[in-house]
C-alpha positions in Angstrom: -2.3 0.8 -11.6 -3.1 -2.6 -10.1 -0.8 -5.5 -9.3 -2.6 -8.9 -9.2 -2.8 -12.1 -11.1 -3.5 -11.8 -14.8 -7.2 -11.0 -15.4 -9.4 -12.6 -18.0 -10.5 -10.2 -20.7 -14.1 -10.9 -19.8 -13.5 -9.5 -16.3 -11.8 -6.4 -17.7 -14.8 -6.0 -20.0 -17.2 -6.4 -17.1 -15.3 -4.0 -14.8 -14.4 -1.3 -17.4 -16.0 -1.6 -20.8 -14.3 1.5 -22.3 -10.9 0.2 -21.2 -11.6 -3.2 -22.7 -12.9 -1.8 -25.9 -9.9 0.4 -26.4 -7.5 -2.5 -25.3 -6.1 0.0 -22.8 -4.4 -2.5 -20.5 -1.7 -5.1 -20.6 0.1 -7.4 -18.2 3.6 -6.7 -17.1 5.9 -8.7 -14.8 5.9 -7.5 -11.2 9.2 -5.9 -10.3 11.8 -7.8 -8.4 15.0 -7.1 -6.6 17.2 -8.6 -9.4 17.0 -7.5 -13.0 14.8 -10.0 -14.9 13.6 -11.7 -11.8 10.2 -10.2 -11.1 8.0 -11.6 -8.4 5.2 -13.8 -9.6 1.7 -12.9 -8.8 0.2 -16.2 -9.9 -0.9 -18.6 -7.2 -0.9 -22.3 -7.7 -1.7 -25.6 -6.1 -0.7 -29.2 -6.2 -2.8 -32.1 -7.1 -2.0 -34.8 -4.7 -3.3 -38.2 -3.8 -3.4 -39.3 -0.2 -1.5 -42.6 0.1 -3.8 -43.6 3.0 -6.9 -43.2 0.8 -8.6 -46.4 -0.4 -7.3 -47.9 -3.7 -10.7 -47.1 -5.3 -10.4 -43.4 -4.4 -6.8 -43.3 -5.5 -7.7 -44.7 -8.9 -10.6 -42.3 -9.3 -8.2 -39.4 -8.6 -5.7 -40.7 -11.1 -8.4 -40.9 -13.7 -9.6 -37.3 -12.9 -6.1 -35.9 -13.1 -5.4 -37.7 -16.4 -8.7 -36.2 -17.8 -7.8 -32.7 -16.6 -4.4 -32.8 -18.2 -5.4 -34.6 -21.4 -6.2 -31.6 -23.5 -4.3 -28.6 -22.3 -5.6 -26.3 -25.0 -9.1 -27.1 -24.1 -8.2 -26.5 -20.4 -6.7 -23.2 -21.3 -10.0 -22.1 -22.9 -11.6 -22.6 -19.5 -8.8 -21.3 -17.3 -7.3 -18.4 -19.3 -5.3 -16.4 -18.4 -4.1 -18.8 -15.7 -1.1 -20.8 -17.1 -0.1 -24.4 -16.6 3.1 -25.7 -15.1 3.6 -27.9 -18.2 5.6 -25.8 -20.7 4.8 -27.8 -23.9 1.8 -28.9 -25.8 -0.4 -25.8 -25.3 1.4 -22.4 -25.3 2.2 -22.4 -29.0 -1.3 -23.4 -30.1 -3.1 -20.7 -32.2 -6.1 -20.7 -29.9 -3.9 -19.9 -26.9 -1.9 -17.3 -28.9 -5.1 -15.4 -29.7 -5.3 -14.4 -26.0 -4.2 -10.8 -25.5 -0.6 -10.5 -24.2 -0.4 -14.3 -23.5 3.3 -14.4 -24.1 3.9 -11.7 -21.4 1.8 -13.7 -19.0 3.7 -16.9 -19.8 7.0 -15.0 -19.5 6.0 -13.7 -16.0 5.3 -17.3 -15.0 8.5 -18.7 -16.4 10.8 -15.9 -15.2 9.1 -14.8 -12.0 10.0 -15.9 -8.6 7.4 -16.6 -5.9 6.3 -13.7 -3.7 8.3 -13.8 -0.5 6.6 -15.2 2.6 6.6 -12.5 5.2 4.9 -11.8 8.5 4.6 -8.2 7.3 3.1 -8.9 3.9 0.8 -5.9 3.8 3.7 -3.6 4.6 5.7 -5.3 1.9 2.9 -5.0 -0.7 2.3 -1.3 0.2 6.0 -0.5 0.1 6.5 -2.2 -3.3 3.3 -0.5 -4.7 4.7 2.9 -3.7 8.1 2.1 -5.2 6.6 1.0 -8.5 4.5 4.2 -8.6 7.6 6.3 -8.0 9.5 4.6 -10.7 6.7 4.4 -13.3 5.0 7.8 -12.7 7.9 10.0 -11.5 10.8 8.2 -13.2 12.6 7.8 -9.9 15.9 5.9 -9.7 15.1 2.2 -9.6 17.8 1.0 -7.3 17.4 3.9 -4.9 13.7 3.4 -4.8 13.9 -0.4 -4.2 16.5 0.2 -1.5 14.0 2.6 0.2 11.3 0.0 -0.1 13.5 -2.7 1.4 14.4 -0.4 4.3 10.6 0.2 5.0 10.1 -3.5 5.0 13.1 -4.1 7.3 11.7 -1.5 9.8 8.2 -3.1 9.7 9.8 -6.5 10.3 11.9 -5.2 13.2 8.8 -3.6 14.8 6.9 -6.8 14.4 9.6 -8.8 16.1 9.7 -6.3 19.0 6.0 -6.8 19.6 
């Protein structure tokens, strides 16, 4: 079991051909502390233009950004499975819908919340990974398991603050 951003099918095929051939994988939303609010594992960035840049450079960047966003379906073909912030004009296209589990990936982007910023991120990630394994593999109580994970993170945060 791995938790990461959505993987392109070509990468799954390169890493594990039998799994890709049998279609033995699927994306799911990372669990969260509130029902229906999983943590997003997709990273993003902003396209910005420095107001102090020369007018020529600003115009060139405007042209570049317009080109990049002009055909979102074409951009999807190059960027899949990474989604776009714009919700319309690409997701319902048949070319996009051919991608395995694309609607689950889009749902995770739309309904997820950003990963919390934490000084003890590794402890947080390990604790959540253990919690997910307990729930998924051992059918442990979800609330109790998440409470235990939160307590582990609280202890790690307190130890960090002491140091």
